[in-house]
DSSP file (Angstrom, degrees, kcal/mol; ACC not computed):
  #  RESIDUE AA STRUCTURE BP1 BP2  ACC     N-H-->O    O-->H-N    N-H-->O    O-->H-N    TCO  KAPPA ALPHA  PHI   PSI    X-CA   Y-CA   Z-CA
    1    1 A M              0   0    0      0, 0.0     2,-0.3     0, 0.0    32,-0.2   0.000 360.0 360.0 360.0 130.8    4.8  -12.1  -15.9
    2    2 A S  E     -a   33   0A   0     30,-1.3    32,-1.9     2,-0.0     2,-0.4  -0.719 360.0-154.0-105.6 158.2    5.1  -11.6  -12.1
    3    3 A S  E     +a   34   0A   0     -2,-0.3     2,-0.3    30,-0.2    32,-0.2  -0.997  16.1 173.4-133.5 130.6    4.1   -8.6  -10.1
    4    4 A Q  E     -a   35   0A   0     30,-2.5    32,-1.2    -2,-0.4     2,-0.5  -0.954  24.4-131.1-135.1 153.4    5.6   -7.6   -6.8
    5    5 A T  E     -a   36   0A   0     -2,-0.3     2,-0.5    30,-0.2    32,-0.2  -0.905  17.9-173.5-107.6 131.9    5.2   -4.6   -4.4
    6    6 A Q        -     0   0    0     30,-1.3     2,-0.4    -2,-0.5    32,-0.1  -0.992   8.3-173.6-120.1 128.1    8.2   -2.9   -3.0
    7    7 A Q        -     0   0    0     -2,-0.5    32,-0.2    30,-0.2     2,-0.1  -0.960  23.4-119.7-125.2 143.8    7.6   -0.2   -0.4
    8    8 A S        -     0   0    0     30,-2.0    30,-0.1    -2,-0.4     9,-0.1  -0.445   9.7-143.7 -72.3 148.5   10.0    2.2    1.2
    9    9 A T        +     0   0    0     -2,-0.1    -1,-0.1     2,-0.1    30,-0.1   0.401  64.5 119.7 -91.4   2.4   10.4    2.1    4.9
   10   10 A A  S    S-     0   0    0      1,-0.1    -2,-0.1    30,-0.1     2,-0.0  -0.478  70.2-113.6 -67.9 134.8   10.8    5.9    5.0
   11   11 A P        -     0   0    0      0, 0.0     2,-0.3     0, 0.0    -1,-0.1  -0.347  33.8-173.3 -70.7 149.8    8.1    7.5    7.1
   12   12 A A    >   -     0   0    0      5,-0.1     3,-1.8     1,-0.1     5,-0.1  -0.956  37.2-109.0-138.1 158.1    5.5    9.7    5.6
   13   13 A A  T 3  S+     0   0    0     -2,-0.3     4,-0.1     1,-0.3    -1,-0.1   0.820 119.6  36.0 -58.5 -34.2    2.7   11.9    7.1
   14   14 A T  T 3  S-     0   0    0      2,-0.5    -1,-0.3    -3,-0.0     3,-0.1   0.130 118.6-102.6-107.2  20.6   -0.1    9.6    5.9
   15   15 A N  S <  S+     0   0    0     -3,-1.8     2,-0.3     1,-0.3    -2,-0.1   0.674  97.7  94.4  64.8  17.8    1.8    6.3    6.3
   16   16 A Q  S    S-     0   0    0     62,-0.0    -2,-0.5    23,-0.0    -1,-0.3  -0.924  84.5 -97.1-129.4 159.3    2.4    6.2    2.6
   17   17 A G        -     0   0    0     -2,-0.3    23,-0.2     2,-0.1    -5,-0.1  -0.299  28.8-119.4 -70.6 161.6    5.3    7.5    0.6
   18   18 A S  S    S+     0   0    0     59,-0.1    60,-3.1    20,-0.1     2,-0.3   0.675  96.2  42.4 -75.6 -16.9    5.2   10.9   -1.0
   19   19 A H  E     -BC  39  77A   0     20,-1.8    20,-2.4    58,-0.3     2,-0.4  -0.953  70.0-142.8-132.0 150.1    5.6    9.3   -4.5
   20   20 A H  E     -BC  38  76A   0     56,-2.9    56,-2.5    -2,-0.3     2,-0.3  -0.914  24.4-170.7-108.9 138.3    4.1    6.3   -6.3
   21   21 A Y  E     -BC  37  75A   0     16,-2.5    16,-1.6    -2,-0.4     2,-0.4  -0.921  18.7-167.8-129.9 156.2    6.4    4.3   -8.7
   22   22 A V  E     +BC  36  74A   0     52,-1.9    52,-2.3    -2,-0.3     2,-0.4  -0.983  14.0 178.4-137.0 129.6    6.1    1.5  -11.3
   23   23 A L  E     -BC  35  73A   0     12,-2.8    12,-2.9    -2,-0.4     2,-0.5  -0.985   7.5-169.0-137.8 124.1    9.2   -0.2  -12.6
   24   24 A T  E     -BC  34  72A   0     48,-2.7    47,-2.6    -2,-0.4    48,-1.3  -0.957   5.2-173.7-115.9 129.4    9.3   -3.0  -15.1
   25   25 A L  E     -BC  33  70A   0      8,-2.7     8,-2.7    -2,-0.5     2,-0.4  -0.906   4.7-165.2-118.5 149.0   12.4   -5.0  -15.8
   26   26 A E  E     -BC  32  69A   0     43,-2.2    43,-3.0    -2,-0.3     6,-0.2  -0.996  23.7-158.2-138.4 139.8   12.9   -7.7  -18.5
   27   27 A L  E >>  -B   31   0A   0      4,-3.2     3,-2.9    -2,-0.4     4,-2.0  -0.947  48.3-115.4-106.5 103.0   15.4  -10.4  -19.3
   28   28 A P  T 34 S+     0   0    0      0, 0.0     4,-0.1     0, 0.0    -2,-0.0  -0.068  92.1   1.4 -50.0 128.5   14.6  -10.7  -23.1
   29   29 A G  T 34 S+     0   0    0      1,-0.1     3,-0.1     2,-0.0    -3,-0.0   0.392 131.2  61.4  77.9  -3.5   13.2  -14.1  -23.9
   30   30 A R  T <4 S-     0   0    0     -3,-2.9     2,-0.3     1,-0.3    -1,-0.1   0.757 106.4 -28.9-118.9 -54.1   13.3  -15.2  -20.3
   31   31 A M  E  <  - B   0  27A   0     -4,-2.0    -4,-3.2     2,-0.0    -1,-0.3  -0.994  36.8-154.0-164.8 161.5   11.2  -13.1  -17.9
   32   32 A S  E     - B   0  26A   0     -2,-0.3   -30,-1.3    -6,-0.2     2,-0.4  -0.990  16.6-174.7-142.8 137.3    9.6   -9.8  -17.2
   33   33 A S  E     -aB   2  25A   0     -8,-2.7    -8,-2.7    -2,-0.3     2,-0.4  -0.991   9.7-155.6-138.2 144.1    8.7   -8.4  -13.8
   34   34 A T  E     -aB   3  24A   0    -32,-1.9   -30,-2.5    -2,-0.4     2,-0.4  -0.964   7.7-170.2-121.1 135.0    6.9   -5.3  -12.6
   35   35 A W  E     +aB   4  23A   0    -12,-2.9   -12,-2.8    -2,-0.4     2,-0.3  -0.923   9.5 171.5-119.4 147.5    7.2   -3.6   -9.1
   36   36 A Y  E     +aB   5  22A   0    -32,-1.2   -30,-1.3    -2,-0.4     2,-0.3  -0.986  17.2 107.2-150.9 157.3    5.1   -0.9   -7.8
   37   37 A G  E     - B   0  21A   0    -16,-1.6   -16,-2.5    -2,-0.3     2,-0.3  -0.981  59.3 -60.1 166.8-160.2    4.7    0.9   -4.5
   38   38 A T  E     - B   0  20A   0     -2,-0.3   -30,-2.0   -18,-0.2     2,-0.3  -0.837  39.1-177.3-118.5 157.4    5.3    4.1   -2.7
   39   39 A F  E     - B   0  19A   0    -20,-2.4   -20,-1.8    -2,-0.3    39,-0.1  -0.987  18.7-150.9-154.0 137.2    8.6    5.8   -1.9
   40   40 A T        -     0   0    0     -2,-0.3   -30,-0.1   -23,-0.2   -31,-0.1  -0.931  24.5-146.5-112.5 107.7    9.6    9.0    0.0
   41   41 A P        -     0   0    0      0, 0.0     3,-0.1     0, 0.0   -23,-0.1  -0.275  23.9-102.1 -68.1 156.7   12.9   10.4   -1.4
   42   42 A T    >   -     0   0    0      1,-0.1     3,-2.3     2,-0.1     8,-0.1  -0.472  56.4 -78.9 -71.4 151.5   15.4   12.1    0.8
   43   43 A P  T 3  S+     0   0    0      0, 0.0    -1,-0.1     0, 0.0     3,-0.1  -0.267 120.2  18.0 -54.0 133.4   15.3   15.9    0.6
   44   44 A G  T 3  S+     0   0    0      1,-0.3     2,-0.1    -3,-0.1    -2,-0.1   0.398  89.9 144.3  85.5  -2.1   17.1   17.1   -2.5
   45   45 A A    <   -     0   0    0     -3,-2.3    -1,-0.3     1,-0.1     2,-0.2  -0.384  40.5-138.0 -69.7 147.3   17.0   13.7   -4.2
   46   46 A S     >  -     0   0    0     -3,-0.1     4,-1.9     1,-0.1     5,-0.2  -0.518  25.8-105.0 -97.2 169.4   16.5   13.7   -8.0
   47   47 A R  H  > S+     0   0    0      1,-0.2     4,-2.6     2,-0.2     5,-0.2   0.897 124.6  53.2 -58.4 -41.0   14.3   11.4  -10.1
   48   48 A H  H  > S+     0   0    0      1,-0.2     4,-2.8     2,-0.2    -1,-0.2   0.885 104.6  54.8 -63.6 -39.0   17.5    9.6  -11.2
   49   49 A D  H  > S+     0   0    0      2,-0.2     4,-2.3     1,-0.2    -1,-0.2   0.918 110.7  45.5 -59.1 -43.9   18.4    9.1   -7.5
   50   50 A V  H  X S+     0   0    0     -4,-1.9     4,-2.7     2,-0.2     5,-0.2   0.930 112.5  50.6 -66.4 -45.5   15.1    7.4   -6.8
   51   51 A F  H  X S+     0   0    0     -4,-2.6     4,-2.8     1,-0.2     5,-0.2   0.932 112.3  47.1 -56.5 -47.8   15.4    5.3  -10.0
   52   52 A T  H  X S+     0   0    0     -4,-2.8     4,-2.6     2,-0.2    -1,-0.2   0.904 111.9  50.1 -63.0 -42.6   18.9    4.1   -9.0
   53   53 A A  H  X S+     0   0    0     -4,-2.3     4,-2.2    -5,-0.2    -1,-0.2   0.920 114.2  44.5 -62.6 -44.3   17.8    3.4   -5.4
   54   54 A L  H  X S+     0   0    0     -4,-2.7     4,-2.6     2,-0.2     5,-0.2   0.926 113.6  49.8 -66.0 -44.7   14.8    1.3   -6.6
   55   55 A R  H  X S+     0   0    0     -4,-2.8     4,-2.4    -5,-0.2    -2,-0.2   0.903 112.6  47.5 -61.5 -42.4   16.8   -0.5   -9.3
   56   56 A N  H  X S+     0   0    0     -4,-2.6     4,-2.3    -5,-0.2    -1,-0.2   0.905 111.4  50.6 -65.4 -41.8   19.5   -1.4   -6.7
   57   57 A Q  H  X S+     0   0    0     -4,-2.2     4,-1.9     2,-0.2    -2,-0.2   0.922 112.5  46.2 -62.6 -44.3   17.0   -2.6   -4.2
   58   58 A I  H  X S+     0   0    0     -4,-2.6     4,-2.1     1,-0.2     7,-0.2   0.918 112.1  51.6 -64.5 -42.7   15.3   -4.8   -6.8
   59   59 A G  H  < S+     0   0    0     -4,-2.4     7,-0.3     1,-0.2    -2,-0.2   0.862 108.9  50.6 -62.8 -36.8   18.7   -6.1   -8.0
   60   60 A E  H  < S+     0   0    0     -4,-2.3    -1,-0.2     1,-0.2    -2,-0.2   0.883 117.0  39.9 -67.1 -38.4   19.7   -7.0   -4.4
   61   61 A Q  H  < S+     0   0    0     -4,-1.9    -2,-0.2     1,-0.3    -1,-0.2   0.714 129.4  30.3 -83.4 -21.6   16.5   -8.9   -3.8
   62   62 A N    ><  +     0   0    0     -4,-2.1     3,-2.4    -5,-0.2     4,-0.4  -0.645  67.8 179.9-137.6  75.9   16.4  -10.5   -7.3
   63   63 A P  G >  S+     0   0    0      0, 0.0     3,-1.4     0, 0.0     4,-0.3   0.782  79.2  64.0 -53.4 -31.7   20.0  -11.0   -8.5
   64   64 A E  G 3  S+     0   0    0      1,-0.3     3,-0.4     2,-0.1    -5,-0.1   0.779 106.1  45.5 -65.0 -23.9   18.9  -12.5  -11.8
   65   65 A L  G X  S+     0   0    0     -3,-2.4     3,-1.9    -7,-0.2    -1,-0.3   0.382  80.4 100.7 -98.0   3.6   17.2   -9.1  -12.7
   66   66 A S  T <  S+     0   0    0     -3,-1.4    -1,-0.2    -4,-0.4    -2,-0.1   0.751  93.9  35.5 -62.7 -22.2   20.1   -6.9  -11.6
   67   67 A T  T 3  S+     0   0    0     -3,-0.4    -1,-0.3    -4,-0.3    -2,-0.1   0.187  92.1 133.5-112.2  14.7   21.1   -6.6  -15.3
   68   68 A G    <   -     0   0    0     -3,-1.9     2,-0.3     1,-0.1   -41,-0.2  -0.231  62.0-105.1 -65.1 153.8   17.6   -6.6  -16.7
   69   69 A N  E     -C   26   0A   0    -43,-3.0   -43,-2.2     1,-0.1     2,-0.6  -0.587  30.6-120.1 -77.2 139.4   16.5   -4.1  -19.3
   70   70 A V  E     +C   25   0A   0     -2,-0.3   -45,-0.2   -45,-0.2     3,-0.1  -0.733  35.9 171.1 -81.0 119.8   14.3   -1.3  -18.1
   71   71 A V  E     +     0   0A   0    -47,-2.6     2,-0.3    -2,-0.6    -1,-0.2   0.766  66.6   4.3 -96.9 -34.8   11.0   -1.5  -20.0
   72   72 A F  E     +C   24   0A   0    -48,-1.3   -48,-2.7     2,-0.0    -1,-0.4  -0.988  56.2 176.6-154.5 140.4    9.0    1.1  -18.0
   73   73 A F  E     +C   23   0A   0     -2,-0.3     2,-0.4   -50,-0.2   -50,-0.2  -0.957   6.7 171.8-146.1 129.4    9.6    3.5  -15.2
   74   74 A S  E     +C   22   0A   0    -52,-2.3   -52,-1.9    -2,-0.3     2,-0.4  -1.000   6.6 179.5-136.4 137.2    7.1    6.0  -13.7
   75   75 A L  E     +C   21   0A   0     -2,-0.4   -54,-0.2   -54,-0.2   -24,-0.0  -0.952  16.0 163.4-138.4 116.1    7.5    8.2  -10.6
   76   76 A E  E     -C   20   0A   0    -56,-2.5   -56,-2.9    -2,-0.4    -2,-0.0  -0.934  46.6 -89.4-132.1 151.7    4.6   10.5   -9.7
   77   77 A P  E     -C   19   0A   0      0, 0.0     2,-1.8     0, 0.0   -58,-0.3  -0.377  43.0-122.0 -56.8 139.1    3.6   12.5   -6.7
   78   78 A N  S    S+     0   0    0    -60,-3.1     2,-0.3   -39,-0.1   -59,-0.1  -0.494  76.7  93.2 -89.7  69.5    1.3   10.2   -4.6
   79   79 A R              0   0    0     -2,-1.8   -59,-0.1   -59,-0.1   -61,-0.0  -0.975 360.0 360.0-151.0 161.4   -1.7   12.5   -4.5
   80   80 A L              0   0    0     -2,-0.3    -2,-0.0     0, 0.0    -1,-0.0   0.390 360.0 360.0-105.1 360.0   -4.9   13.0   -6.4
């Protein structure tokens, strides 16, 4: 299982994205990969918009996973 970090280039007040995400994709019987990082959605964006943007970005960078099954997705505000 590999782990990679993907971060948005969108600016945030504290140099981190406003949200933290974790996304795991799997090709059954072949591989599973998890990405995590921060992301600042555009104003008015939905959770689905963020999921789609992250999934597309990962698919562009890793074509073999563009049709992978989503095993896990979490998007939370990046604050304690």
